[in-house]
BASE-263332 format. One record per residue (C-alpha): residue in three letters; y, x, z. Coordinates in steps of 0.05 Angstrom, whole numbers, padded with zeros to 5 digits, always signed. Example, Ala and Ser with C-alpha at 12.3 -4.5 7.8 and 13.67 -1.06 7.14 Angstrom:
residues 2
ALA-00090+00246+00156;SER-00021+00273+00143;
end
This chain:
residues 929
MET-00285+00262+00247;SER-00247+00210+00208;GLN-00253+00160+00265;LYS-00210+00201+00313;HIS-00136+00191+00323;TRP-00115+00259+00297;TYR-00041+00248+00311;GLN-00057+00242+00386;MET-00087+00311+00388;THR-00051+00377+00397;ALA-00055+00430+00342;GLU-00103+00470+00385;GLU-00148+00410+00398;THR-00149+00395+00324;LEU-00170+00465+00306;GLN-00223+00464+00360;SER-00250+00397+00336;SER-00250+00422+00265;GLY-00287+00486+00283;THR-00239+00531+00246;GLU-00190+00588+00259;PRO-00120+00585+00227;SER-00121+00659+00207;LYS-00192+00660+00179;GLY-00205+00590+00156;LEU-00276+00568+00139;ALA-00330+00614+00115;ALA-00354+00600+00044;GLU-00424+00581+00069;GLU-00396+00532+00120;ALA-00350+00502+00067;ASP-00411+00490+00022;LYS-00448+00456+00078;ARG-00390+00410+00093;LEU-00381+00395+00019;ALA-00453+00370+00018;VAL-00440+00326+00078;TYR-00371+00297+00061;GLY-00373+00300-00014;LYS-00319+00321-00062;ASN-00246+00309-00046;GLU-00234+00257-00100;LEU-00227+00183-00106;ALA-00287+00143-00127;ASP-00285+00103-00191;GLY-00324+00046-00162;GLN-00379+00009-00201;GLY-00356+00012-00273;ILE-00370-00041-00324;SER-00383-00024-00397;ALA-00331-00043-00449;LEU-00384-00084-00487;THR-00403-00124-00425;LEU-00329-00135-00410;PHE-00319-00161-00481;LEU-00380-00207-00480;ASN-00357-00236-00413;GLN-00297-00265-00449;PHE-00342-00316-00484;LYS-00372-00347-00421;ASP-00312-00392-00410;PHE-00327-00467-00414;MET-00270-00481-00462;VAL-00296-00427-00509;LEU-00364-00461-00510;VAL-00329-00526-00527;LEU-00295-00490-00586;VAL-00362-00463-00610;GLY-00389-00535-00611;ALA-00328-00558-00650;THR-00340-00501-00699;LEU-00412-00525-00712;ILE-00389-00597-00722;SER-00334-00576-00770;GLY-00384-00534-00809;LEU-00433-00593-00814;LEU-00376-00636-00841;GLY-00361-00584-00893;GLU-00293-00570-00861;TYR-00301-00495-00870;LEU-00227-00480-00862;ASP-00227-00514-00793;ALA-00290-00475-00774;ILE-00259-00408-00795;THR-00195-00425-00758;ILE-00233-00441-00694;ILE-00275-00377-00699;ALA-00211-00337-00707;ILE-00182-00371-00645;ILE-00245-00354-00605;ILE-00244-00281-00626;MET-00169-00274-00614;ASN-00175-00301-00543;GLY-00235-00256-00529;ILE-00199-00194-00552;LEU-00137-00213-00512;GLY-00177-00223-00448;PHE-00216-00159-00459;VAL-00152-00117-00467;GLN-00121-00147-00404;GLU-00182-00135-00360;PHE-00193-00065-00388;ARG-00122-00045-00374;ALA-00124-00074-00304;GLU-00182-00029-00285;ARG-00140+00032-00301;SER-00104+00027-00235;LEU-00155+00070-00200;ARG-00149+00123-00253;ALA-00074+00125-00243;LEU-00086+00132-00168;LYS-00132+00191-00179;GLU-00076+00226-00218;LEU-00035+00230-00154;SER-00085+00278-00124;ALA-00064+00351-00128;PRO-00107+00388-00180;ASN-00106+00454-00140;ALA-00095+00476-00069;LYS-00080+00542-00033;VAL-00134+00551+00020;ILE-00153+00604+00070;ARG-00227+00620+00064;ASP-00260+00679+00097;GLY-00192+00704+00119;LYS-00165+00706+00048;LEU-00115+00661+00014;GLU-00148+00630-00047;GLN-00128+00578-00098;LEU-00184+00527-00107;PRO-00192+00460-00143;ALA-00169+00407-00094;ARG-00234+00368-00103;GLU-00271+00426-00067;LEU-00232+00418-00002;VAL-00271+00398+00059;PRO-00252+00377+00130;GLY-00234+00440+00170;ASP-00202+00477+00111;ILE-00135+00511+00125;VAL-00086+00495+00070;VAL-00019+00530+00058;LEU+00038+00488+00029;GLU+00107+00505+00000;SER+00165+00462-00022;GLY+00146+00423-00085;ASP+00071+00423-00070;ARG+00032+00358-00070;ILE-00010+00351-00007;PRO-00083+00355-00031;ALA-00117+00318+00026;ASP-00100+00286+00093;ILE-00081+00344+00139;ARG-00058+00357+00211;PHE+00001+00404+00210;ILE-00009+00466+00254;GLU+00053+00505+00230;VAL+00118+00477+00201;TYR+00181+00511+00178;SER+00236+00459+00164;THR+00182+00417+00132;TYR+00200+00351+00099;ALA+00153+00305+00060;GLU+00168+00250+00010;GLU+00122+00192+00030;SER+00158+00131+00002;ALA+00102+00113-00047;LEU+00053+00110+00012;THR+00094+00087+00072;GLY+00158+00057+00043;GLU+00201+00107+00081;SER+00265+00112+00039;VAL+00280+00185+00054;PRO+00237+00248+00064;VAL+00211+00253+00135;ALA+00213+00314+00180;LYS+00145+00340+00201;HIS+00126+00373+00268;ILE+00064+00398+00303;GLY+00069+00363+00370;ALA+00019+00310+00392;ILE+00040+00237+00386;HIS+00020+00192+00444;GLY+00005+00117+00439;GLU-00042+00071+00402;GLY-00030+00038+00335;VAL+00024+00086+00313;ALA+00049+00065+00244;LEU+00032+00110+00185;GLY+00105+00128+00174;ASP+00111+00151+00247;GLN+00052+00198+00245;ARG+00099+00256+00234;ASN+00047+00311+00251;LEU+00002+00289+00193;GLY+00008+00300+00118;PHE-00024+00251+00069;MET-00059+00262+00003;GLY-00014+00251-00057;THR+00052+00258-00019;LEU+00101+00313-00036;LEU+00132+00369+00005;THR+00206+00367-00012;ARG+00231+00421+00035;GLY+00205+00480+00076;SER+00134+00506+00082;ALA+00074+00489+00125;LYS+00003+00503+00143;GLY-00047+00449+00160;VAL-00120+00435+00174;VAL-00156+00385+00130;ILE-00178+00325+00171;ARG-00199+00275+00118;THR-00219+00281+00045;GLY-00234+00235-00014;MET-00243+00162+00002;ALA-00233+00175+00076;THR-00159+00192+00064;GLU-00103+00142+00069;MET-00099+00144-00007;GLY-00174+00133-00010;LYS-00167+00071+00034;ILE-00118+00043-00016;ALA-00167+00058-00073;ASP-00221+00021-00034;LEU-00174-00039-00024;ILE-00160-00041-00099;GLN-00235-00038-00115;ASN-00252-00093-00066;THR-00193-00138-00081;ASP-00206-00192-00132;ALA-00150-00210-00179;MET-00131-00283-00171;GLU-00148-00333-00226;THR-00082-00362-00249;PRO-00069-00437-00240;LEU-00064-00444-00316;GLN-00132-00414-00328;HIS-00161-00460-00275;ARG-00127-00522-00302;LEU-00146-00508-00374;GLU-00219-00500-00354;GLN-00215-00567-00317;LEU-00180-00599-00377;GLY-00233-00574-00425;LYS-00289-00605-00384;ILE-00252-00672-00378;LEU-00236-00674-00452;ILE-00306-00660-00477;ILE-00337-00712-00431;VAL-00286-00767-00446;ALA-00283-00752-00521;LEU-00358-00753-00530;ALA-00367-00815-00487;LEU-00314-00854-00525;THR-00340-00829-00592;VAL-00410-00854-00575;MET-00381-00921-00554;VAL-00342-00927-00620;VAL-00404-00910-00661;ALA-00447-00958-00621;ALA-00396-01014-00626;GLY-00389-01005-00701;ILE-00464-01007-00713;LEU-00471-01069-00669;HIS-00418-01103-00710;GLY-00454-01089-00775;GLN-00422-01024-00798;GLU-00465-00975-00838;PRO-00499-00926-00789;TYR-00488-00864-00833;GLY-00415-00881-00844;MET-00404-00894-00770;PHE-00439-00828-00753;LEU-00391-00790-00799;ALA-00332-00828-00770;GLY-00356-00814-00699;VAL-00364-00740-00712;SER-00295-00737-00745;LEU-00266-00774-00686;ALA-00299-00724-00638;VAL-00269-00665-00676;ALA-00201-00699-00675;ALA-00206-00719-00601;ILE-00220-00649-00577;PRO-00155-00609-00586;GLU-00189-00545-00608;GLY-00120-00516-00623;LEU-00099-00522-00549;PRO-00119-00451-00528;ALA-00084-00423-00589;ILE-00021-00463-00576;VAL-00022-00442-00503;THR-00029-00370-00524;ILE+00028-00377-00574;ALA+00073-00411-00522;LEU+00058-00355-00472;ALA+00069-00301-00524;LEU+00136-00329-00545;GLY+00155-00336-00472;VAL+00135-00264-00462;GLN+00183-00243-00518;ARG+00240-00280-00484;MET+00221-00248-00418;ILE+00223-00178-00449;GLN+00295-00192-00470;ARG+00309-00209-00397;LYS+00278-00142-00373;ALA+00210-00170-00351;ILE+00148-00141-00384;VAL+00085-00183-00380;ARG+00019-00147-00376;LYS-00026-00209-00368;LEU-00009-00270-00410;PRO-00037-00327-00367;SER+00001-00300-00306;VAL+00068-00319-00338;GLU+00064-00392-00316;THR+00041-00372-00247;LEU+00113-00352-00233;GLY+00131-00425-00242;CYS+00092-00445-00179;ALA+00111-00385-00137;SER+00133-00410-00069;VAL+00139-00342-00035;ILE+00164-00275-00062;CYS+00141-00217-00019;SER+00185-00158-00036;ASP+00185-00086-00018;LYS+00253-00061+00007;THR+00262+00009-00018;GLY+00279+00011-00092;THR+00268-00064-00101;LEU+00319-00099-00057;THR+00356-00034-00047;GLN+00378+00020-00097;ASN+00333+00075-00068;LYS+00396+00118-00068;MET+00424+00138+00000;ALA+00499+00126+00002;VAL+00553+00137+00055;THR+00585+00070+00070;HIS+00625+00083+00134;LEU+00662+00141+00165;TRP+00690+00150+00235;VAL+00744+00203+00241;GLY+00794+00213+00298;GLY+00778+00145+00327;HIS+00790+00108+00261;TRP+00739+00071+00218;LEU+00738+00082+00142;GLU+00698+00045+00089;VAL+00668+00079+00028;THR+00659+00039-00036;GLY+00619+00055-00098;ASP+00551+00045-00129;GLY+00491+00090-00117;TYR+00503+00163-00137;ASP+00562+00146-00182;PRO+00621+00188-00156;ARG+00669+00134-00178;GLY+00688+00101-00112;ASP+00742+00099-00058;ILE+00751+00116+00015;LEU+00789+00059+00047;ARG+00825+00053+00113;ASN+00845-00018+00133;GLY+00831-00040+00062;GLU+00878+00012+00030;GLN+00859+00078-00003;ALA+00861+00136+00046;ASP+00908+00193+00030;ILE+00863+00255+00030;LYS+00921+00303+00025;LYS+00957+00276+00086;ASN+00895+00263+00128;GLN+00872+00333+00147;MET+00815+00307+00191;LEU+00785+00268+00133;ARG+00795+00326+00086;ARG+00759+00373+00134;LEU+00701+00324+00142;LEU+00693+00320+00066;GLN+00695+00396+00059;ILE+00641+00405+00111;SER+00599+00350+00077;VAL+00599+00390+00012;LEU+00595+00461+00041;CYS+00539+00448+00091;ASN+00495+00422+00036;ASN+00440+00445-00012;ALA+00439+00384-00058;SER+00475+00378-00124;LEU+00500+00320-00166;HIS+00485+00318-00241;GLU+00509+00271-00295;GLU+00460+00251-00349;THR+00487+00222-00414;SER+00441+00185-00461;ASP+00463+00162-00530;ASN+00435+00096-00551;LYS+00425+00097-00627;LYS+00426+00022-00630;LYS+00497+00020-00604;LYS+00558+00021-00648;ALA+00587+00088-00667;ASP+00648+00078-00625;ALA+00610+00054-00564;GLU+00611+00097-00502;PRO+00545+00132-00485;SER+00510+00107-00422;ARG+00520+00150-00360;ALA+00472+00162-00303;TRP+00479+00204-00241;ARG+00422+00241-00209;ILE+00415+00280-00144;LYS+00376+00344-00142;GLY+00354+00357-00071;ASP+00349+00317-00007;PRO+00375+00245-00013;THR+00413+00249+00053;GLU+00450+00312+00030;GLY+00460+00280-00037;ALA+00497+00222-00004;LEU+00546+00272+00027;VAL+00556+00307-00040;VAL+00573+00240-00072;LEU+00620+00224-00014;GLY+00659+00288-00027;ALA+00661+00275-00102;LYS+00693+00207-00091;ALA+00753+00244-00062;GLY+00752+00299-00115;ILE+00720+00350-00069;THR+00660+00381-00104;GLN+00620+00445-00099;ARG+00654+00470-00162;SER+00724+00456-00133;LEU+00706+00495-00069;ASP+00671+00553-00102;GLY+00735+00593-00112;LEU+00756+00582-00039;TYR+00691+00588+00000;ARG+00630+00633-00007;ARG+00567+00621+00032;VAL+00543+00682+00071;ASN+00490+00653+00117;GLU+00449+00590+00130;LEU+00413+00562+00190;PRO+00365+00511+00159;PHE+00356+00442+00187;ASP+00303+00443+00241;SER+00268+00383+00271;GLU+00276+00413+00341;ARG+00350+00433+00334;LYS+00364+00370+00292;ARG+00422+00404+00257;MET+00439+00451+00199;SER+00494+00503+00195;VAL+00523+00548+00141;VAL+00571+00606+00149;VAL+00624+00609+00094;GLU+00675+00662+00079;HIS+00746+00646+00057;GLN+00814+00680+00053;GLY+00828+00667+00126;GLY+00762+00694+00150;ARG+00696+00660+00164;MET+00677+00589+00186;VAL+00614+00556+00212;CYS+00601+00486+00182;THR+00549+00443+00219;LYS+00518+00375+00209;GLY+00466+00342+00252;ALA+00445+00285+00298;PRO+00508+00262+00335;ASP+00476+00259+00404;VAL+00454+00332+00397;LEU+00516+00356+00361;VAL+00565+00332+00414;GLN+00531+00377+00464;GLN+00547+00437+00421;CYS+00621+00418+00414;SER+00677+00439+00461;TYR+00734+00412+00419;ILE+00750+00353+00374;LEU+00797+00343+00315;TRP+00842+00285+00337;ASP+00907+00264+00304;ASP+00903+00327+00260;LYS+00902+00370+00323;ILE+00846+00409+00358;ILE+00841+00384+00430;PRO+00789+00392+00485;PHE+00728+00348+00477;THR+00732+00309+00542;PRO+00676+00264+00569;THR+00719+00204+00550;LEU+00724+00227+00477;LYS+00650+00244+00476;GLN+00635+00173+00499;LYS+00678+00145+00442;VAL+00638+00186+00392;LEU+00572+00163+00421;SER+00596+00090+00421;ALA+00615+00096+00347;ASN+00547+00127+00334;GLU+00513+00069+00369;ASP+00554+00018+00329;MET+00531+00051+00264;ALA+00459+00054+00286;LYS+00459-00020+00304;ASN+00478-00033+00231;ALA+00417+00008+00209;LEU+00461+00066+00185;ARG+00432+00136+00185;VAL+00486+00175+00223;LEU+00504+00248+00217;GLY+00558+00284+00257;LEU+00600+00339+00226;ALA+00633+00398+00262;TYR+00659+00467+00248;ARG+00682+00531+00281;ASP+00730+00585+00257;LEU+00699+00653+00271;LYS+00742+00709+00296;PRO+00731+00781+00273;ALA+00698+00794+00341;ASP+00648+00739+00326;ARG+00617+00776+00267;ASP+00564+00806+00312;LEU+00542+00740+00341;GLN+00468+00723+00339;GLU+00448+00662+00296;THR+00431+00623+00359;GLN+00502+00634+00384;LEU+00538+00609+00322;GLU+00529+00535+00338;TYR+00569+00535+00403;GLN+00641+00516+00420;LEU+00645+00476+00356;VAL+00702+00429+00336;PHE+00676+00358+00326;VAL+00705+00326+00264;GLY+00673+00258+00253;LEU+00613+00215+00236;THR+00583+00193+00170;GLY+00541+00130+00166;MET+00495+00122+00106;ILE+00443+00074+00082;ASP+00401+00057+00022;PRO+00447+00001+00000;PRO+00424-00067-00025;ARG+00430-00081-00099;ARG+00493-00122-00112;GLU+00458-00176-00153;VAL+00401-00187-00104;ARG+00439-00232-00055;GLU+00456-00282-00110;ALA+00384-00280-00135;ILE+00358-00296-00065;VAL+00405-00355-00061;LYS+00378-00380-00128;CYS+00307-00372-00101;ARG+00325-00413-00040;ARG+00354-00469-00083;ALA+00289-00468-00123;GLY+00249-00476-00058;ILE+00224-00404-00059;LYS+00222-00363+00005;THR+00237-00289+00001;VAL+00200-00243+00049;MET+00215-00169+00059;ILE+00154-00125+00071;THR+00170-00052+00082;GLY+00144+00011+00113;ASP+00214+00028+00137;HIS+00240+00019+00208;GLN+00249-00051+00235;THR+00324-00042+00252;THR+00338-00019+00181;ALA+00297-00074+00151;GLU+00330-00129+00192;ALA+00400-00103+00175;ILE+00386-00103+00100;ALA+00353-00172+00106;LEU+00414-00200+00141;GLN+00461-00170+00089;LEU+00420-00201+00033;GLY+00411-00269+00066;ILE+00336-00262+00072;LEU+00334-00268+00148;PRO+00362-00335+00173;GLN+00386-00344+00244;ASP+00321-00373+00268;GLY+00278-00328+00225;LEU+00230-00278+00256;ALA+00218-00204+00243;MET+00152-00169+00258;ASN+00129-00097+00257;GLY+00062-00066+00240;ARG+00042-00055+00312;GLN+00051-00129+00329;LEU+00013-00147+00266;SER-00045-00102+00284;VAL-00060-00139+00349;MET-00058-00208+00317;THR-00119-00244+00291;ASP-00118-00277+00223;ASP-00113-00346+00256;GLU-00053-00323+00298;LEU-00020-00294+00236;ASP-00032-00359+00197;LYS+00004-00399+00251;ARG+00067-00354+00249;VAL+00070-00329+00177;ASP+00115-00386+00154;ASP+00168-00367+00204;VAL+00169-00291+00191;TYR+00218-00264+00139;VAL+00215-00189+00153;TYR+00155-00145+00163;ALA+00172-00072+00180;ARG+00132-00009+00191;VAL+00071-00039+00157;SER+00011-00005+00125;PRO-00023-00024+00058;GLU-00076-00063+00098;HIS-00020-00103+00132;LYS+00012-00121+00065;LEU-00055-00146+00040;ARG-00064-00188+00104;ILE+00005-00219+00097;VAL-00008-00239+00024;LYS-00075-00269+00040;SER-00048-00306+00101;LEU+00007-00338+00058;GLN-00045-00358+00007;ARG-00088-00390+00061;ARG-00026-00430+00081;GLY-00024-00459+00010;HIS+00030-00415-00020;THR+00030-00383-00088;VAL+00051-00312-00073;ALA+00089-00264-00117;MET+00085-00193-00091;THR+00134-00140-00114;GLY+00133-00066-00101;ASP+00136+00003-00131;GLY+00092+00048-00087;VAL+00019+00065-00083;ASN+00019+00028-00017;ASP+00038-00037-00052;ALA-00019-00035-00104;PRO-00074-00072-00064;ALA-00026-00129-00045;ILE+00002-00131-00116;LYS-00069-00140-00144;ALA-00088-00193-00092;ALA-00025-00234-00101;ASP-00023-00294-00148;ILE+00029-00255-00188;GLY+00036-00180-00179;ILE+00103-00150-00199;ALA+00116-00075-00205;MET+00179-00036-00216;GLY+00184-00004-00285;ILE+00231+00054-00269;SER+00214+00075-00198;GLY+00144+00045-00196;THR+00083+00089-00193;ASP+00030+00083-00247;VAL-00017+00054-00195;SER+00028-00004-00178;LYS+00042-00018-00252;GLU-00032-00019-00271;ALA-00048-00066-00213;SER+00008-00114-00232;ALA+00014-00172-00280;LEU+00089-00165-00290;VAL+00133-00102-00294;LEU+00209-00105-00284;SER+00238-00055-00334;ASP+00304-00052-00296;ASP+00274-00051-00225;ASN+00319-00110-00211;PHE+00298-00163-00161;ALA+00345-00212-00197;THR+00302-00206-00259;ILE+00246-00241-00220;VAL+00290-00303-00217;SER+00296-00302-00293;ALA+00221-00292-00299;ILE+00209-00351-00252;GLU+00254-00395-00294;GLU+00217-00374-00357;GLY+00150-00386-00322;ARG+00171-00456-00301;GLY+00197-00471-00371;ILE+00132-00446-00404;TYR+00089-00489-00359;GLU+00131-00551-00372;ASN+00126-00537-00447;ILE+00050-00531-00441;ARG+00050-00598-00405;LYS+00094-00626-00461;PHE+00045-00609-00517;ILE-00015-00629-00475;ARG+00019-00696-00466;TYR+00033-00700-00541;LEU-00036-00677-00564;LEU-00076-00721-00516;ALA-00033-00783-00525;SER-00042-00774-00601;ASN-00117-00766-00593;VAL-00121-00826-00546;GLY-00083-00866-00600;GLU-00134-00845-00653;ILE-00193-00863-00608;MET-00163-00929-00587;THR-00149-00948-00659;MET-00222-00939-00677;PHE-00250-00966-00612;LEU-00210-01031-00611;ALA-00225-01043-00684;MET-00299-01036-00672;MET-00297-01080-00610;CYS-00260-01134-00649;GLY-00309-01131-00707;LEU-00257-01106-00757;PRO-00270-01058-00814;LEU-00259-00983-00803;PRO-00183-00974-00799;LEU-00190-00900-00816;VAL-00241-00862-00857;PRO-00267-00795-00833;ILE-00224-00752-00880;GLN-00161-00789-00857;ILE-00179-00776-00784;LEU-00186-00702-00799;TRP-00121-00701-00839;VAL-00082-00735-00783;ASN-00109-00682-00737;LEU-00086-00626-00784;VAL-00017-00656-00799;THR+00003-00676-00728;ASP-00032-00627-00681;GLY-00008-00561-00709;LEU+00066-00548-00721;PRO+00097-00602-00677;ALA+00055-00581-00617;MET+00075-00508-00628;ALA+00148-00527-00633;LEU+00143-00562-00565;GLY+00119-00495-00538;VAL+00187-00465-00551;ASP+00227-00525-00527;GLN+00289-00513-00485;ALA+00282-00523-00410;GLU+00315-00583-00377;LYS+00379-00567-00339;ASP+00353-00580-00269;LEU+00290-00539-00276;MET+00311-00489-00222;GLN+00335-00543-00175;GLN+00263-00566-00163;LYS+00216-00541-00110;PRO+00155-00502-00135;ARG+00095-00542-00158;SER+00031-00532-00120;ALA-00020-00484-00150;LYS-00070-00539-00136;GLU-00031-00590-00177;ASN-00072-00625-00229;ILE-00050-00615-00300;PHE-00040-00692-00304;ALA+00002-00695-00241;ARG+00071-00726-00237;ARG+00051-00787-00279;LEU+00031-00745-00339;GLY-00038-00779-00341;TRP-00005-00847-00341;LYS+00043-00827-00397;ILE-00015-00800-00439;VAL-00057-00862-00430;SER-00001-00914-00437;ARG+00030-00881-00499;GLY-00039-00870-00529;ILE-00059-00943-00520;LEU+00007-00966-00548;ILE-00001-00921-00609;GLY-00071-00947-00619;LEU-00050-01020-00612;CYS+00010-01013-00659;THR-00032-00976-00711;LEU-00085-01030-00707;ALA-00032-01085-00711;ALA-00003-01054-00774;PHE-00074-01048-00803;TYR-00091-01120-00786;ILE-00026-01149-00814;THR-00033-01110-00879;LEU-00106-01130-00885;LYS-00090-01204-00876;GLN-00032-01199-00926;GLY-00079-01169-00978;GLY-00126-01229-00974;ASP-00184-01222-01022;SER-00152-01166-01063;PRO-00203-01110-01077;ASN-00152-01058-01054;ALA-00134-01096-00990;LEU-00178-01053-00945;VAL-00155-00987-00977;LYS-00082-01007-00970;ALA-00092-01029-00898;GLN-00126-00964-00882;THR-00068-00926-00916;VAL-00018-00965-00874;ALA-00058-00950-00811;PHE-00062-00876-00830;VAL+00013-00870-00842;THR+00030-00912-00780;LEU-00013-00867-00737;VAL+00020-00804-00765;MET+00091-00831-00758;ALA+00078-00857-00687;GLN+00055-00788-00667;LEU+00114-00753-00700;ILE+00163-00799-00665;HIS+00126-00792-00600;VAL+00134-00716-00603;PHE+00209-00725-00589;ASP+00192-00771-00530;CYS+00151-00714-00500;ARG+00212-00668-00494;SER+00236-00706-00433;SER+00202-00731-00370;ARG+00247-00793-00372;SER+00254-00822-00442;ILE+00266-00806-00515;PHE+00340-00824-00504;HIS+00351-00772-00450;ARG+00355-00710-00495;ASN+00387-00694-00562;PRO+00330-00699-00613;LEU+00364-00646-00657;GLN+00370-00595-00601;ASN+00302-00564-00616;VAL+00311-00541-00689;TRP+00240-00516-00694;LEU+00213-00585-00675;VAL+00256-00619-00727;LEU+00230-00570-00780;ALA+00158-00580-00756;VAL+00164-00656-00762;VAL+00195-00650-00831;SER+00138-00603-00852;SER+00086-00652-00827;LEU+00118-00708-00867;LEU+00118-00665-00929;LEU+00043-00652-00919;MET+00030-00727-00913;LEU+00069-00752-00973;PRO+00027-00718-01028;VAL-00035-00752-01000;LEU+00000-00819-01014;TYR+00035-00806-01080;VAL-00005-00751-01117;GLU-00056-00789-01159;GLN-00107-00733-01158;LEU-00108-00734-01081;GLN-00111-00810-01072;PRO-00187-00817-01087;ILE-00203-00759-01039;PHE-00163-00787-00981;LYS-00177-00861-00997;THR-00102-00878-01001;VAL-00055-00919-01045;PRO+00021-00912-01054;LEU+00064-00951-01005;GLY+00126-00991-01022;GLY+00190-01004-00984;HIS+00163-01065-00948;ASP+00103-01025-00926;TRP+00146-00968-00900;LEU+00189-01018-00861;LEU+00126-01045-00828;VAL+00101-00974-00814;LEU+00167-00950-00782;VAL+00174-01012-00739;PHE+00104-01007-00709;ALA+00106-00930-00706;GLY+00171-00932-00666;ILE+00149-00985-00616;PRO+00110-00938-00568;SER+00167-00889-00558;PHE+00228-00934-00565;LEU+00198-00993-00527;MET+00179-00949-00468;GLY+00246-00913-00472;ILE+00286-00978-00470;GLY+00244-01003-00413;SER+00257-00940-00375;VAL+00333-00947-00385;LEU+00333-01021-00367;SER+00293-01009-00303;GLY+00344-00956-00282;SER+00291-00902-00280;SER+00335-00854-00317;LYS+00387-00860-00261;ARG+00340-00849-00203;LYS+00329-00781-00173;ARG+00283-00741-00217;MET+00213-00730-00190;THR+00206-00658-00170;TYR+00144-00616-00165;GLY+00099-00649-00115;GLY+00039-00632-00073;GLY+00061-00562-00056;PRO+00065-00529+00012;LYS+00117-00555+00059;PRO+00186-00522+00047;ILE+00199-00466+00096;GLY+00261-00429+00121;PRO+00329-00444+00092;ALA+00298-00486+00036;ALA+00273-00535+00088;ARG+00341-00543+00118;
end
């Protein structure tokens, strides 16, 4: 049954195919048989994984295994504090990963909560209330306004029925339902108006329908299946750190073996060389790297929270930094999800309506000046009809923020109760001071003809001091046929064909701009008209004017999209709404360039993946798409080499959000399903916040590269010091305890301080880096190796000079080792300031990062007691240094950073154009031009 196109069938054909009668429904025995065949009407959980297995899986990572090895070595050396620290890091990372994965799997549970718990069903000719999970195909369900649809149904009776489907289809307003057959293949989900879908809400009217699909066969079930079978992407940072871990362990162990072998060959004591080699291995592997990465991400997360972006998965933060495409839902993300009247046409004149959302503070302008409501009787009548022929209401919600000062004004929010379209008309009237309350004393409703999808209009009869009046609103092309007169220049005149054509032309102009258009008319009833039938009330009406409304774009989004374009990021709109509406909003926001393409779901359905891959870079708007389409678009962009950020708020966005490199959900309007599938939640539902998050993501990644550069260059310096000394046949320049102390003093606080370094000014002027970019790209590998070798050479030079100056003195070797120890520490602490800039140490103010200055001072304070406290000198094999020694230390320690910095300035490298992120996909759209 689920394979048929139910929307193409008539109600009678549907009932016949289902084997049921609308008045009797299914017999209880038949329902039990079908339940055994189709299963319960609920969403499957998928193959669950135990919490214990999920936790143990966190310790399979290669870098974690490296840390375990470092723990064993530290324990063998008696460095129990290091061992305990490393174990704590391993457990902390494991718990963090477990919590993230456990929460991510909750998305299906949130999806299940959208299912209606109970349903009104006709069984054996009786109306019963049953648990929704017991529904089977063929059941007849009865629905009323406010009911959640319990399964996919084919409507067989509708009475002014409207359903809210935005979470599933992206349709911004409730859609009218009917029972007629829909012809054609590949009809978009939002256009299947004779079907109701599980989890959607009936907002108006009542209906009766036959169940056609249950459980996982429903449209909601298809989304659940997509979520189950969509793998969350591994972030570039996770991938790079795993690569880095493998490289480090291999290189560190290889060099350590070479150092030990060289030392033994040159006559060094094997046991002493073994201890030195193991110490060097511990120092060479930056076991603190995962912890520092976690800390940098966590601090970045705190900054992002202040900018209204809530991170659910830590490693995904830096993924934003390489996002090259943002796929955004329209309704509620790029737009306000609040219908608003923006244009009026009255008596041949155009008027503009200003304001924000449902806030009644706004103006009605004619030729840029505020319209005079008192003098303009046509406009006043239009506004009165807008409010009288209306069942929606406007409410103000005031919330006191306790954190605000006592004299601060409480925040105000406006909410519409009722249909969003009618709400827009209520707000329109309120902007001119015409409200339901202000009209209550003048008009009293005595009758209503509800909106009907066949009549396409609604009317109310109101009573006032002068008698009675019919107020009507509806589709303009239908309404003009019911009108015999028009209000023109404040006079009622015959509605001639010429005037009708003017109205229809104005209606067409509004429609071209994606406005939802309603016509307004009225009729004064004479005493003799009191006995008129309801069907006779909507004739010989006086046409008043047109209202054009739209779900308006957010004001700040256009500027955010411009910033994205400057940063080399393409913005793509993906929506379930109509193509005309989507294109109009995309043009207003600057998403759709002149040569950009728009595509709808029907076109997408007939394309193969290869065809889509060839065109995807040129398409900026996708309209009338299904959840499967959104997923295809995301995967196509990924195949083209893009790092994709997917934003959305509906259930229909969840599979694509999960599949994207970075999934972003809306915090206010977003469903629990979309939030649980996402890595980032925008607490203000503001697209502009994504730009701030991208900036933070780029800054975090650059800071991670900074401390990787610092840590590895320092470690290369330590290894080169030992390696070159052994190759030259020199004594050990550093003893094992000194190597470990250097590691402790220099690797901790300074590296962490780099993790909170300020971003460079032109960060958002660069194109996105490629997700495939190596962690050592953009000359980082060269900087690490060159600075590391220089640090090693300078340390060895200071050691050698001091050793020669000492001559045959018994303390000559100890003093030379002390000088080498201090030179190595100071070279690294100076180098940390060099790492703040991609150019040179002279490019940025060294005092700008206060935390870094404090970290360096703290490291110095940790080193000085080792030199000057007598009780510590025998332990660390050190002697006090004098002024001449310190001069030697500072000269050689400063050479690696200052020499390279001066060379960079002299070569003019600081004046050349800065190298931007390389290796990424070719710029597309406006960014390319």
